C-alpha positions, 0 to 999 in steps of 0.5 A: 442463484447463490445462497442467501446471507445472513444479517450476521454475514452482511454485517460482519463479512468473512475475513477471506472478502474483507483480505480479497478486497484489500489486496485487490486495492493494494494491488490498484494502490501499486498502480499509482506509486513511483518505483523506488530507487534501486537499494544499493546501500550498505546494511543500515536503517533508511527512511523512504518517502512514497511518492505519486508516480512521474508520469500520472497527469494532475487526475491521477496524482489526485486519485493517489492523494485521495488513496492515500488518505481514505486507505491508510491500511492498503495504501501502506501494504501497497508501498511495502509490497514493492520493497526488494527482498532484502530490504526489512519493512519497520515501520510507517509514518502515514503523517509524512508517508515515509516508509522506515526500513533496514537494509539486511 
């Protein structure tokens, strides 16, 4: 058996546990996000709406929107992590589920 956690550690878990949880959840959320179209645009600023995958069934689509509502930070992290390397993230509008981007 491992060491016992103090009350302080239970109430305030180490950052590594929080980041590990966020990474696992973000990775899971990515499975529900429609891959982005190839951004072959010229340099400039763009808006991109984050959508559920087309092949999701009704229950999976409900799960997509539930994760969107309940885990906004992890949802945004998942959406941003799917961007190509030559696209820079500027801002995420959670209310409209839109990424604001700059193509380098």
